[in-house]
N, C-alpha and C positions, 0 to 999 in steps of 0.2 A: 504494499500499499504506500503510495507517494505521500510524503509529509506536505502539510498545507504550507503555502507560501504567502508571505505577507505583501508581494508586488512593490516592494520598496525598491528603489533604484540601487545599483551597485555603486561602489566609489567611482566618481567621474574620471575617465581616461579617455584620450582621444584614440580612435581606431588607428592602427599603424600597419604599414606592409613590413615585409622582412626582405629587403633588397639593398645591400651596401653599394650596388653599382647604378642605382637610380639616377644619381647626379651625373655620372659619366654617360649614361645613356642619352640624358637630356642634352649634354654638351655636344654630343655627336650628331644631334638633330640639327638640321639646317636652320630651324627657327628657335632651338633652344626650348622647345616646349615638350612637355610630357602628353603625347597624344593618346588619347583613348578612342582609338580609331573606330572601333566597332560600334561605340556609343555616339560617336560624331561630336565628341567634346574633346577639350584639351585643357592643360594648366593655364593657357593664357585667357580662357573664358572666366567670367565672374561666377565662381562656384559657390558663393556665400550663400546661396539659396539652399544648399545641400547641408549646411552646418547643423540644423536642427534635427536631421534625420535620426530617428530612435529605432525604426524598424525597417528592415529590407524585406519584402516579400517576393517571392519569384515562383514561377510555375511554367510548364512547357508551352502552353498555347497562347497566343497573342489575344485571342477572344477572351479567354479566362482572365488574363490580367486586366484587359480593358474593362470587362465587367466588374472585376473586384475593385478597380479604381472608381468606378461610378458609386459601388455600394459603400466604400469607404467615405466617400464625398457626401453621401446622403445619410449615413448612419452616424459619423462622429459629429459631435457639436461643432458649430461654425467657428466657435473661439479656438478650437484645436485645428481644424482644417485651414482655416484662413481664407476659405471660399465663401462667397455670398450664398444664400439658399438658391439651390437649382443650378448653380454653375457646373460645367461639365468639365473634368480634367482633360488636359490636352497633352499629347506626346512630346517628350523632351528629345532634343537631338536627332540624330539620324534614325530612321525606322526601317532600313534595309535590312538588317539583321535581327534587331531587337526592338521591342516597343516598351518604352519606359515613361511612367507617370509618378508625380509627386503630388500628395495631398497631405498638407501640413507635414507632421513628422513622419509620414509613412511614404517609403519609396518602393516603387513596384516595377518589375521588368520581367519580360518572358525570357526563358533560357532555351527555347526550342527543345529537340528531343535528342537526348543521349549525353554522354560525358563530355566530348570535346567542345560543344558549344556552351555547355554549362560552365566548364572551366574558364573559357574565355570570358563570359559574363562576370564570373567571381573576381577575376583578377582586375578588369576594369572597373567594376563598382567599387571594389575595395580601394583601389588607387584614387577614384572620385572621391569617396568619403573621408579617405585620409587627407587628400590635398585640401578638402573643405573644413577639415578639423572637427568631424562629427564624433560625438562622445558615446562610446560603447553601445552601438547600435546592435540589435538582435536581428539574425538572418533566419528567416523561415521559408522553407519550401513546401508547397502544397500542390497536390494534384491527384491523379488517378493512378490506380495499380491493380495488378491481379493479386487476389488474396490466396493464401495457402492455409486451409482449415478455418477460414474466417467467413462469417456470414456476409454476403455481398451488401454493400451500403455502410459497412463499418469503416470508420477512420483509424487507420493504424498510426499511432504516435510512436515514432522508431526510438528504441533504445541505443541501437547501433546499426551500422550499415556493414554488409558483407558482400564480397565479390561473386562471381559466378561459380568459384571453387568452395563456396560457403566458408570463406576465410574473412575475419574482421580486419580487412586491409585494403588500402587503395594503392595499386601497384602502378607506377609510372616509370618508363624508361627514360633517364636523363643522362646525356652525354654517354649513351652506350651502356649504362649500368641501370639495373632495375632498383628503384627507390621504393620502399614499402613505408606507408604512412597509417597511423591510428585513425580509426574512423568511429570513435565514440562521440556521441552527441551529448549536449549539456542537460544533465538531469534536471537542473533547477528550472530552465526555461520550459522544459517538457511539463514539469509539475504545475507551473503557473497556468499553462494553456488548458490543461486537463481541470484544474480548479475552477477556471473561468467558465468552461463549458457547462459545468453543473449538471452533466447528464442529459443535456439538450440533444446531443448528437451521439449515437452509438459509437464507441471507440474501444480500442484494445491496445496494449503495450506490447511490442515485440520487435525483433530484428528485421530490417528491410534489405532484401538482396537487390543489388544493382548490376545488370547485365550489359554486355557489349552488343547484344543482338536480341531483338524482339522475338524472333522465331527460334532459331537453334539455340541460342544462349539461354533461353527461358524454357526449353523442353518441349516446344509446341510440335505438333504433328501436322500442322496445316500450312507450312512454309513451301517454298518451291524446292528446297533441299531438305532431306530428312534421312540420316543415315543411322537411325536408332528406332526402337519399336516402343509400343505402349508400356510394356513392362519396364523397360529402361528409364522412360519418363516418370512413371510412378515411383520408381525406387529413388530417383534423384529427388523428387517433389517431397516424398516422405522423409527422406534423410534431412532435407532442409528444415521441414516442420519439426522434426524431433531436435534439431539444433536450436530452435527458437525462432526460425524466420516466420513471419506472418503475412508478408507480401513482397511482391517483386515489381521493381520498375527500372529505370536506366540511368539515374542520377545521384542516388543517395551516397555513394562511396566517395566521390570526388566532393561533393558537397560537405560531408562530415569531415573528410581529411582536410580539407582547405580551411575551414573554419577552425578546426582543432588546432591546425598548425599555427594559426594566427591568434589564438585565444579569443575568438568571437563566440559569443553565445548563439548556439543555433538550434533548430528543431526541423524535423521532417514529419509532415502530417499528411498522408495520402488516403484517399477513400479507396476500397476495394470495389471493383466492378463485376467480380466473378470469384468463384472458388476453384482454383487450378486443380484441386483433388477430384472435382466432378466434371472438368471439361476444359477445353482449350477457347471455346467462344461463349459468350454470355447469352442466356436465353431470355434476358429480360427486356421489358418494352422501352421505349425511347422515352417515355415519360419518366420512367424509374431511373434511367441513367442520367437523365438531365437534373432530377432532384438529388440524386446522390452526388453529381459533379459539384453541386453547390455547398456540400456540407463541410468540407476543409476551410473554405473561405468564410462560411458563416461562423464556424468554430473560432477561427482567427479574429473575426470582427468581435467577438464577445471578449476574447483576451485583449483586444486593443482597448475597447470601452472600459474594461476594469482597470488595466494598467494606467490609462490616462486619468481615470477617476481617482486612482491612488496618487499619482503624480500631483494632480491638482490639490489634493487634500494635504499632502506634504508642504506644498508651497505656501498654502494657507496657514499651516500650524506655526 
């Protein structure tokens, strides 16, 4: 059972990168700027608008993030968002690869599908917030996943990420050597999110598997290539379930390892759309899928409301 949290802010500290060569890289640039190429921003821009960011929310789909930005704008009080009632958030920077929005202290951007695009976004958003001087922002990934022994529609709040070998590690080849990084997520942030939910959304705690392939990597039988059988698939999924894995997606390992490496509080909250122990394709209606897809965002909205209310009470005390 997770302990109750007070939602009090941690000691203020600016988010920081871990790169002793950043100044050299800027000096080698023809403009002397730190260019956040995929976001369409740079250190030469006025980044002061990002200094108050306390939450960075990310998910795969542009549409999901766009919808979430509008929900945040209409749900959080106007004195928090800074937006007049009825105002719609507008995209920031380039939208060729990512779509990014800011509503008060909440920054949101989609990461697309898979580890590589997620890693690029994490590097550039972290540099952005570091350049802006943001204090201790929480990073939260939300989205959809396949469950393992979990009732469809359940949101899995991840304890740790594992790779396709069911190992708690993010493995990245760097300079011809394989580097392994810890994929433990922040227990305190998960506890605050669960407490704020108050049972409104069905949820479960467990490990999340991130794979490099949606089909073969996740043991599906319906891809264009499949060199294994049903028995092999079920052995793999049951072994993952026995190890504590409750859902499968394609980003959790890099998200957990990146944030752990930099000491960033982070959480992964993904709804399950099917139970992979019962099949590879979901039998549910479009209406059910749409309703379930909203659950992680709705849960995080409750966390934002409670966290901001607690921050306001602290300021008034």
